[in-house]
DRENDREN-874549 format. One record per residue (C-alpha): x, y, z; residue in three letters. Coordinates in steps of 0.1 Angstrom, whole numbers, padded with zeros to 4 digits, always signed. Example, Ala and Ser with C-alpha at 12.3 -4.5 7.8 and 13.67 -1.06 7.14 Angstrom:
REM residues 2
+0123-0045+0078Ala
+0137-0011+0071Ser
END
This chain:
REM residues 88
+0775+1113+0842Met
+0760+1146+0851Asp
+0752+1174+0826Lys
+0788+1186+0825Lys
+0802+1153+0815Gly
+0817+1146+0848Leu
+0812+1117+0872Lys
+0792+1123+0903Asn
+0823+1117+0924Lys
+0842+1147+0937Asp
+0870+1160+0915Ala
+0905+1148+0923Trp
+0916+1184+0929Trp
+0888+1194+0953Ala
+0907+1184+0985Pro
+0937+1203+0975Ala
+0915+1233+0969Leu
+0900+1232+1003Val
+0935+1230+1020Ile
+0948+1258+0999Phe
+0918+1279+1008Ser
+0920+1273+1045Ala
+0957+1279+1046Val
+0953+1311+1025Ser
+0927+1324+1050Ile
+0950+1318+1080Trp
+0978+1336+1060Ile
+0959+1368+1049Ala
+0931+1371+1076Gly
+0952+1378+1108Pro
+0978+1399+1089Ile
+0950+1422+1072Ile
+0932+1425+1105Ile
+0964+1434+1124Ala
+0976+1459+1097Leu
+0943+1477+1097Leu
+0938+1477+1135Leu
+0974+1487+1141Gly
+0973+1516+1118Lys
+0941+1528+1134Tyr
+0955+1525+1169Leu
+0988+1541+1161Asp
+0969+1572+1146Asp
+0947+1572+1177Arg
+0972+1569+1204Phe
+1002+1587+1186Tyr
+1025+1556+1190Thr
+1036+1551+1154Lys
+1048+1525+1145Pro
+1048+1503+1177Trp
+1013+1491+1179Ile
+1012+1484+1142Phe
+1045+1463+1145Leu
+1033+1445+1177Gly
+1000+1435+1163Leu
+1018+1424+1130Thr
+1042+1401+1149Ala
+1013+1387+1170Phe
+0993+1381+1140Ser
+1022+1362+1124Phe
+1023+1340+1155Ile
+0984+1334+1151Ile
+0988+1325+1113Ser
+1016+1300+1120Cys
+0994+1284+1146Tyr
+0963+1283+1125Gly
+0982+1269+1096Ile
+0997+1242+1118Phe
+0961+1231+1129Arg
+0948+1230+1094Val
+0977+1209+1081Val
+0975+1185+1111Lys
+0939+1181+1107Arg
+0944+1172+1071Tyr
+0972+1149+1076Met
+0952+1130+1102Glu
+0922+1127+1078Lys
+0946+1114+1051Ile
+0961+1090+1075Ser
+0928+1076+1085Lys
+0917+1072+1049Glu
+0949+1054+1041Gly
+0944+1030+1070Gln
+0908+1023+1058Lys
+0922+1014+1023Glu
+0948+0991+1037Glu
+0923+0971+1058Ser
+0900+0964+1027Lys
END
């Protein structure tokens, strides 16, 4: 046991926190960038609200793709770990 009374192994909740963080970044990141950039470009080119709406829709597609990639990667990782445990 270490100083905090925990075993040296990773906590059981750590993989879930990693997945949650990765998905949250894919949800918030592109949307926030699109909102800020869209408002700026609309003000600059006097096109309210078209660039804003277009970039927001595009960022939604990017977010969906990023979430799909993250979830697919972790599903493959879990599947490989399951296969290793079955072969033991």
